[in-house]
C-alpha positions in Angstrom: 122.8 71.4 70.5 121.6 73.5 67.1 123.7 76.2 66.6 122.9 78.8 63.9 125.7 77.7 61.4 124.4 74.4 61.6 120.7 75.7 60.2 122.8 77.9 57.8 124.9 74.9 56.5 120.9 73.0 55.8 119.5 75.9 55.1 122.3 77.0 52.2 122.7 80.5 53.4 125.1 82.6 55.9 124.9 82.6 59.6 124.2 86.2 59.5 121.0 85.7 57.8 120.1 83.0 60.0 120.7 85.7 62.6 118.2 88.0 60.9 116.0 85.7 60.2 115.5 84.3 64.1 115.1 88.1 64.8 112.8 89.1 62.4 115.0 91.9 61.0 113.4 93.9 58.1 116.0 93.4 55.5 115.3 90.2 54.5 112.7 88.7 52.0 109.2 87.1 54.3 109.5 84.0 52.3 113.7 83.5 53.7 112.4 84.8 57.0 110.0 82.2 56.9 111.9 79.0 55.3 114.4 79.5 57.6 112.6 79.7 60.8 110.5 76.8 60.0 114.2 75.3 59.3 115.2 76.3 63.1 111.8 74.6 64.1 112.4 71.3 62.5 116.0 71.2 64.0 114.9 71.7 67.3 116.9 75.3 67.8 116.1 76.8 71.1 118.0 80.5 71.3 120.2 81.3 73.5 118.2 83.9 76.1 121.5 84.3 78.2 123.6 85.6 75.0 120.7 87.7 74.4 120.6 89.1 77.5 124.2 90.5 77.0 123.2 92.2 74.4 120.2 94.1 74.8 121.1 94.0 78.7 117.7 92.3 79.8 117.6 89.2 81.1 113.6 88.7 80.6 114.3 87.3 84.5 112.2 88.7 87.5 112.9 87.7 91.3 110.2 86.8 93.6 110.7 86.5 97.3 108.2 85.3 99.4 107.9 83.6 103.5 107.5 80.6 102.3 106.2 78.3 100.0 103.2 76.6 102.2 101.9 80.3 102.9 98.6 80.1 102.3 98.3 83.9 100.9 101.4 84.0 98.7 100.2 80.6 96.7 97.9 82.3 94.9 99.6 85.5 94.3 102.5 83.5 92.9 99.7 81.8 90.8 98.7 84.9 89.2 102.4 86.4 88.7 103.8 83.3 87.0 100.8 83.5 85.0 100.7 87.3 84.1 105.0 87.2 83.7 104.5 84.1 81.3 102.2 85.6 79.3 104.5 88.8 78.9 107.9 86.7 78.0 109.2 86.9 81.7 110.5 83.7 83.6 109.8 84.1 87.4 112.8 82.7 90.2 111.3 82.0 93.5 113.0 82.5 96.6 111.9 81.9 100.4 112.8 84.1 103.3 111.3 82.1 105.6 110.5 85.6 107.5 114.7 85.3 108.3 116.2 89.5 107.7 119.6 87.5 106.5 118.2 84.9 104.5 116.1 87.9 103.0 118.9 89.5 102.1 121.1 86.8 100.8 118.3 85.7 98.2 117.8 89.3 96.6 121.6 89.4 96.2 121.7 86.4 94.4 119.1 87.8 92.1 121.0 91.0 91.4 124.0 88.7 90.6 121.8 87.2 88.1 121.0 90.5 86.8 117.2 90.5 87.3 114.8 93.1 85.5 112.8 93.5 88.4 112.3 91.6 91.8 109.0 91.4 93.7 109.1 91.0 97.5 107.1 90.1 100.4 109.3 91.9 103.2 110.5 90.5 106.2 109.2 92.9 108.8 111.7 94.2 111.4 111.7 97.4 114.2 114.6 98.9 112.0 113.8 102.2 110.2 116.6 101.5 107.3 117.8 98.1 106.0 120.9 97.6 103.7 119.6 95.6 101.2 116.6 97.7 100.4 119.2 101.0 100.0 120.8 99.0 97.6 118.0 98.1 95.5 117.1 101.7 95.4 121.2 102.8 94.9 121.2 100.7 91.7 118.0 101.1 90.1 116.4 97.8 89.9 112.3 98.0 89.8 111.0 96.7 93.1 107.3 96.1 93.6 106.2 95.3 97.4 103.8 92.8 97.8 102.1 94.6 101.2 102.0 97.1 103.3 105.5 99.2 103.4 107.2 100.2 106.6 110.1 102.7 107.3 112.9 101.0 105.9 111.2 100.2 102.8 108.8 102.9 102.3 110.3 104.3 99.1 108.7 101.5 97.2 106.1 101.2 95.1 103.2 98.4 96.6 100.7 96.4 96.4 98.4 96.0 99.5 94.9 95.1 100.8 93.1 97.5 102.4 93.3 95.4 105.9 92.1 98.7 108.2 88.6 98.7 106.1 88.1 94.9 106.1 89.3 94.5 109.5 86.8 97.3 110.7 84.1 95.3 108.4 84.4 92.1 110.4 84.3 94.3 113.3 81.0 95.4 112.5 79.8 92.3 111.0 79.8 90.9 114.6 78.8 94.4 116.5 75.5 93.8 113.6 74.9 90.1 115.4 74.8 91.8 118.7 78.2 91.3 119.7 79.7 93.8 121.9 82.1 91.8 124.2 84.7 91.1 121.3 88.1 89.7 122.1 90.7 90.2 119.1 93.8 87.9 119.1 96.6 90.4 117.8 99.6 89.8 115.1 103.1 91.1 115.4 102.8 94.3 116.7 105.8 95.4 114.3 103.9 94.2 111.2 102.0 96.7 109.4 99.1 94.4 108.3 98.6 93.3 112.0 98.8 96.9 113.4 96.3 98.1 110.8 93.6 95.0 111.5 93.6 95.9 115.2 93.2 99.6 114.4 90.2 98.5 112.3 89.2 96.9 115.2 89.4 99.6 117.3 87.5 101.6 115.2 84.4 99.2 114.5 84.1 99.4 118.6 84.7 103.4 118.7 82.2 103.8 115.7 79.4 101.6 117.6 80.0 103.5 121.0 81.9 100.0 122.7 85.0 100.7 124.8 88.1 98.9 124.2 89.2 96.8 126.9 92.5 96.0 127.2 91.8 92.5 128.7 89.9 91.2 125.9 93.4 91.7 123.5 95.2 89.0 123.0 98.8 88.3 121.4 98.6 85.2 119.2 101.5 85.6 116.2 100.1 84.5 113.2 100.1 80.8 112.8 98.2 78.0 113.6 99.8 77.0 116.7 100.4 80.5 118.3 96.2 80.9 117.8 95.7 77.7 119.5 98.2 79.2 122.4 96.2 82.1 123.2 93.3 80.3 123.1 94.4 78.9 126.2 95.6 82.3 127.5 91.8 83.2 126.9 90.1 80.2 128.4 92.0 80.6 131.1 91.4 84.6 131.6 88.1 83.7 130.8 87.4 87.6 129.8 83.8 86.6 128.8 83.6 87.8 125.6 80.9 86.4 123.0 83.0 86.8 120.0 86.7 86.1 119.0 88.2 88.1 115.6 91.2 86.6 115.0 94.1 88.4 113.3 94.4 85.8 109.9 92.7 82.5 109.3 95.1 80.7 110.5 94.9 82.4 114.3 90.9 81.9 113.9 91.3 78.3 113.5 94.1 77.5 116.0 92.1 79.2 117.9 88.5 77.8 117.1 89.9 74.0 117.2 91.2 74.3 120.5 87.9 76.0 121.6 86.0 73.1 120.0 87.9 70.9 121.4 87.3 72.1 125.2 83.5 71.9 124.6 83.0 75.5 123.2 80.3 75.3 120.8 80.7 77.6 117.6 78.8 79.5 117.0 76.4 78.9 119.4 78.4 79.6 122.6 81.2 81.7 120.7 81.8 83.3 117.2 85.2 83.4 115.3 85.8 85.4 112.5 89.2 85.2 110.5 91.1 87.1 107.6 92.1 86.4 104.2 90.1 83.2 103.7 92.6 80.8 103.0 91.8 77.0 101.4 91.1 75.4 104.9 88.5 78.3 106.3 86.0 77.2 103.7 86.4 73.1 105.4 86.9 73.8 109.0 85.0 72.0 111.0 82.9 75.5 111.3 83.0 77.0 108.3 85.0 80.3 108.7 83.5 83.9 108.4 86.7 85.9 107.1 88.0 88.9 104.5 88.1 87.2 101.3 91.4 88.7 100.5 91.8 89.3 96.7 94.7 87.1 96.1 95.2 86.7 92.4 94.4 90.4 91.7 97.4 91.6 94.0 99.2 89.0 91.7 98.5 90.7 88.9 97.9 94.0 89.8 101.6 93.5 91.1 102.2 92.6 87.8 101.0 95.9 85.9 103.1 98.2 88.3 106.5 96.2 87.4 105.6 96.4 83.3 105.2 100.3 84.1 108.8 100.2 86.3 110.3 98.6 83.6 109.1 100.9 80.8 110.5 103.9 82.9 107.3 105.2 84.7 106.7 105.6 88.1 103.4 104.3 89.1 101.5 105.2 92.0 100.4 102.5 94.6 97.6 100.3 94.8 95.7 99.8 97.6 92.7 96.7 97.1 89.6 96.7 98.9 88.3 93.0 99.9 84.9 91.1 101.0 83.1 89.9 103.6 82.7 86.1 103.3 80.0 84.9 105.6 80.1 81.5 107.1 79.0 79.3 110.0 81.6 80.1 112.6 79.6 83.5 113.3 76.0 84.0 114.6 74.0 86.0 116.9 75.0 86.7 120.6 74.2 83.6 123.1 71.2 84.4 125.4 73.7 83.7 128.2 77.4 84.1 128.5 79.8 80.8 128.3 80.8 79.3 131.4 77.4 81.4 133.2 
């Protein structure tokens, strides 16, 4: 490994002169700095980032906690975060909570032990109103940006989120505009703010159109393909005679649609299906899925901008980003007869 004294020996200067040249200090001539910098590059010198961090108390490291590497939403957010972090001279450390509170606590504490300059967190939502790890982040003053809605245990942090309520309402209005009045909703985890907003958007869409909400049209479906498929089997068994299904996310909608198609239901001729999120598979599903295009790259770039302001001592406001409806083949006019009639 090439050291400062190696460059000094070859260049015929002192170690202090080499150090100043590589840090671009103003008390050296431009010619001397250029000569030493070129020599360092030729010799393959790599600065010791940890040593620099000890001097200025900045590691140029940012932590990122997301649910899982396979999560189709956060993969795009990660791309935007990493790209903007790289442009600003930061390295991103990635960890996965796997949706587990204890694991989230552990990986955040590891980041804190690494003295990261800031942390991005897609929170593991829970029923409790407080969470020790988030309290510790506040006490230590670690710049933290939440990726997603806030909940009582993390409400004091700045966040960036999608307007889930407005976008979900837009999906319901779209289905109503096609003539649907019996719209089933496959709901997500009741303790998750994003799931709460999406079912509230559905309710508002119905209410604004003068359509009464029926409890028998709301099915608990979770957030995965498997849970969507299970909810579809329950839907088939109960036969509430809906003409459309609105899924809390794309995975639930696709899991449900796959099950329905395998049961001989024609989409959208017998039943329209819509999702939320615009994950990659939604466009290439057997029947391309009508969905909400979540601004994933923008979520990442806005999160990085919020982090920049926090690192500079500002207290930025949280940001709520609108999302657009993406119309595809899975939704169509209400059928002339009810499925199974």
